[in-house]
N, C-alpha and C positions, 0 to 999 in steps of 0.2 A: 819575338824580336831579340830577346836576350839569349835564347838557347838553353836557359835553365828554368826549371819550374820554381814556383814560390817556395815549396818545401825544400828544394835543393839550395835555394838562396838562404833560407833560414839556417840550414845545417852549416853552410859555409860561414855564415855570420857567427854562429855560436862557436865554430871551430877557432875563431880568433880569441876566445875568452876562456879556453880550457884552463882550469886551475885558478881562475879568478872568482869563482863562486863558492862560498862556504856558508855555514849555517849562521854566521854572525853578520857579514856584510857582503855586498856584491855591487858591481858597477850597474848603472842604469841600463846599459846595453843588453843585459840578459833578462830584463823584465819585459812584460808584454809591450809596454810603451816603447822601450828601446828597440825591441825587435821590429815592431810595426814601423817605426821611423826609419830604421836601417834598410828594411826591405821595401819600404814605401807602400804598405798595405794598411787597411784599417785595423784597429784593435780587435774588432769582431772577427775579421778574416784571420788575423794572427792567432786568435784563440782556437779557431777551428783547425788550422793547420798544425798547431802545437799539440792539440788533442790527438790528431792522427799520428803524429810523430811519436807520441808517448805510447800509443797502441802498438806501434811497430818496433818499440824498444830502441828508438833512435835518440830520445831525450828523456831526462828525468826532471821532475818538478819538485821544488822545495820552497821554503820561506826564508827570506833574508832581509836585513835592513838595507835599504837603498839610500845612497848619499842624497841628502836634501829632504828625506822623508822620515818622519818619526815612527811610522808604522812599518811592520814587516809586510812584504809583498811577495807574490809568486815570482820565482826566478827559475830559469831553465839552464840545464847543462847537458852536454853530450854524454851519452853512454860510450863504452868502448866500441860498440858497433857503430854508433853515430860518428865517432872520431875516424873510424876506418872509412865510413861512407863520405865524410868530408874530404878525406885525402883523395878518394876515387873521383869525386866531383871536380876537385881542383885539377887533377891530372887530365880529366876529360876536357875541361875548359881550356887548358893550355894547348892540348892537341887540336882543338877546334878554333884556336885564336880568339877565345872569349876572354876579355879583361874582367875578371871577377871583381877586382877592387872597384872598378867603375860602376858595377851593379850595386855596390854597397856604399859608395862615396859620391855624393851628388857633384862635388867639385870636379870629378873626373868623367862625368857624363857629357856627351855631346849635347849642347843646349837644344839644337834643332831636333835631334832624334828624341830627346826627352819630352820636348814640347808636343811632339806629334802623338805621344802616348797618352796625353791628358784629355779628359772629357771637358765639355764646355764649362761646367761649374768649377772644375779643377783649374782650368786655365785662368778664370777670373781671380780665384784665390791666389794662385801662384804668381799671377801678374802683380797683384797688390804687394806680395812679399818681395818681389824683385824691385819694386819702386820705392819701398820704404828704406830709409838710410839707417844703417847701424842695427844692432841687435834689437829685437822688439818682441812684445808679448804675442805668442802664437794665436791668441784669441782674436787678434786683428784680422785674421783670415778665416776664422770660424773653426770650431773644434773638429769638424769633420775632415778638415784638410791638414791637420797638424802633421799627418804622416808624410806630407810632401816636403817637410822642412827639417834640416838638421837642427837639433836643440843643444845648446851649450850647457855647462854645469850649473848655470844660474836659471835654467828654465827658459831662456830666451832663444828665439829663432835667429839663426845666422845664415843668410843665403850666400853661397859662394859667389865670388866676384865674376866668374865666367858666365854665370846665369844672369846676374844683374846687368852685365854689359850687353848680352845678346837678346834676352827675352823681350824687352820693350820693342825692338825692331821686328819681332815676330808677331806682334799684336796688331790687329786692324785698328783703324782710328776710333771706332765705336768702343771696342773693348779697352783700348788704351785710356780713353776719357773716363770710362766707367771705373777702371782700376784706380786712376788718379783720384777720382771722386771718393771712392771708398778709403783710400789712403788719407785723404784730407780729413775725413770724419774721424778716423782713428787718431790722427795727430791732435785734433780738438780734444778728444777724450783724455789725452795725456798732457795737454797744455803745451804742446810743441807748436808754437804759433808760426815760427819761421818755416817749419816743415809743412804746416797747413797752407800757408800762403803759396809755397812752391807747388803743391798739388792742386790747389784751387785754380791757379793760373793755367796749369796744363789741362785741367778738367773743363775750362771755359766758364767757370762760375765767377764771372767778372764782378758782379755786384757784391757778392760775399767777400771777394778778395779786397775790393775797395773799402768795404766796411771794416775789415780786419786791419787794413793799413791805417784807417782813420782812428781806430781805438788802440792799436798795439804797435804802430809804426816805429816809435822811438826805441822800444825794446827789441824789435825785430832787426833794426839796423845794426845791433851789436853782433848779429849772427849772419851777416851777409857773406855769401861766397859766390864764386863764378856761376854755379848752377842756379842759385836763386836769382841772380842778376839776369841770366839768360831767360829764366821763366817769366820775369817781370815784363820782358819785351813782348810777351804774348798777350798782355792785357790791352784790349782794344775796345772801342765804343764804351768808354768809361762813363757812368752816369754823371751828369753835369755837376751835381752837388758835391761830388768827390774828386772832380777832375784836377783841381789845383793841388790838393793834398796828395793824390796819387802821383802826379807828374813830379812833384817835389821829392817824394819818396824815391821814385825811380831814379831821379837825378842823383840823389845822395847815395843810393845803392851803387850806381855806375861809378861815382867818384870813389867809393870805398874799395872797389876792385880795380881801380885805375883805368876804367873804360872812359877816358876823357872825351873821345869823339861822341859817344852816346850822351854824355853829360852836356856837352855843348848843344846838341840837338834839343834836348829837353829844356834847357834854359830858354831857348827861343820860344818854345811852347808856353812855358810858365809866364814869360813876360807879357803875354797877351791877356792873362787873367789876374796876375799878382806880381806887379813889377818889383815890389820890395823883396819878396821871397826869391825872385830870379836874381836880383843883385847880390843877395847874401850867398846864394849858391855859387854865383859867378866869382865872388870873392874867395870862397873856399877852393874853387877850382884853380884860380890864379895862384893862391898860396901853394897848392899841391904842385903846380908847375914851376914854383920858385919865384914868382913875382909878388913878393910880400908888400911892396909899396902899392902895387895895383890892387891887391886884395884889400888893403886898408882903405884905399880910396873908395872902393865899392861899399864897404861897411860905413864909411863916413857919409856917403850919399844917402844910405838908408837911415842913418842916425838923424839926419837933417829932415827927413820926412816926418819923423816924430809920431807919437812918443816912442822912444827906443825901448826895446825889451831888455830884461836882465841878460838873456842869452846873447843878444847882439853886443851889449857892452862888454860882456865877459870875453866874447870872441875878439873884439877890438883890443882888449887888454892883452890877450894872448899874442896877437900880431905885433903890438908894441914891444912886448917882451922879446919876441923872436927877432925884431929889428934892433935889439940892444937898448931900447928906450925903457929901461926898467923903472925908472922913477915915474915916467908918464903912465906906465901901466899900473903901478901901485896907487898913484894919485887918483886915477879913474875908479879903481876898485874900492879904495877906502872912502871916496866920496859917496859911492853907492851904499856902502855899509853905514855911513853916518846918516844918510837920508832915510835909510830903512829903520834905523834906531829912533830917529826923530818923529817920523809920521807913520811908521808901520806899513808903508806902502809896498814892501817887498816880502813875499812869503817864501822866497828861496835864498835866505841868508846863507844856507849851506853851500849853495852854488857860488856865491860871491867869495866865501871863505876858501873854497877849493882853489879858485883862481888866484886869490891872494897868496895862498901857500905855494902855488906853482911859480908865481912871480918872485916871491922871496927866495925860493930855491934857485931859480935861474940867475938871480943877481948875487948869489953867494952868501945867503943868510939861512943856512939849513936849520939852525936852532929855532929861529923865528918861524920858519916854514912849518916845523913840527907843531908848534903851539897853535898856529892858525888851523892846520889840518885836524889836529886833535879836537879842537872846539867844533869845527864844522861837521866832522864825520859822525858825531853823535846825533846830529840833526838830519842826516841824509837817510833816505829810505834804505832798509836793509838790502833790498835786491839791487841797489845801485852803487854798491861800495867797492866794486873791484878796482875801479880807477883810483879811488882813495887809497886802497891798500898798496897799489903799485907806486903811487906818488909818495906815500909815507915811507915805503921801503927805500926809495931814492933819497929822501930827505935824511933818514937815519944813516944811510950809507955815506952820504956826503958829510954827515956830522961825525963820522968815525965810529958809529955804534953798529957794528956789523951783525951782532946777534939779534938786535931788534929789527934790523933791515931784513935779515933772513926770515924772521917770523912773519913780517908783513908780505914779503914776496910769496911765502908759502900760502898765506891766506888768499892772496890774489889768484893763485893757481887753483 
């Protein structure tokens, strides 16, 4: 299909690195690993081809340090005869209309043509690679298939966007579900729970997706994007014990990406099993649409159902603050704080102090906000402090302490 043999592609590849190989250091591209990845053959195949090229005096073999490796490894360089042959191959390719760079650069390959060259197992592995988001450990697709993937300087696989866009549409339904399932298991191994949920939904593993939402939903909501929101709509026939939790999660995900129509639909579903949760989400939706009074009325209705949770009262305090009722907001929060100190009934004092700091900042008392936030932040779980850092940065900025503000904004990033 390419018009060039494997040996010719190796020669052309090495021709791009003449002069970059010496006895002290060399780019990974001239090692067996780099060559096999560039030409997309196995290391064993590369070793055989390189041996033949040595025997015909096209390449020389040496030892050099490779970036990222402490040990010296075999590296290969073209001989003068090899350099002449590389020029001849390039001239031939040009006369035949063969794009040599496309043979050595996956981003310039035609996705359909490349897909048709892959065997069944290779399609499964490459499918997983195209579904995973961002750079990933090549072991996710199996060591035998690393040759299919471009590897960056950190040893991570990076699939070109043209492949990621096209390949999923080339996979049949069965292979697509299988690849999403493998991607979901890889995400579990690296504790990427948002990624795992995305792939579980596409793989049709509904019970596992529901269990993940039940156990990790709050943290996953911090990573919601349009792709995950779309994937969540694929969850159907949810087990009854998880139904309310999953519907509420889907509604909050839709709200996070401003999919208000979908959120409205889900509120109707939630109302049939958990009216209180439906009202809270409806309140958040009304607030997002600019109806703060309507939002507060929804929260008040839930409050009167009793007993109100700490999260509900903190949300009410936020709404009061947004409505300019700063004193009412502080009164509600400080009452919660006193009750907590008196009877120990609240184990989220940090949450109350966060919202007290927010209210103090909004009503023009940044110094007092810093004090409340400083006290509460030490109680908050380490993995949940990004919001604290952002708010503390705002407070220091409002207090005219720009250096401290910059420090906390940097921590938030």
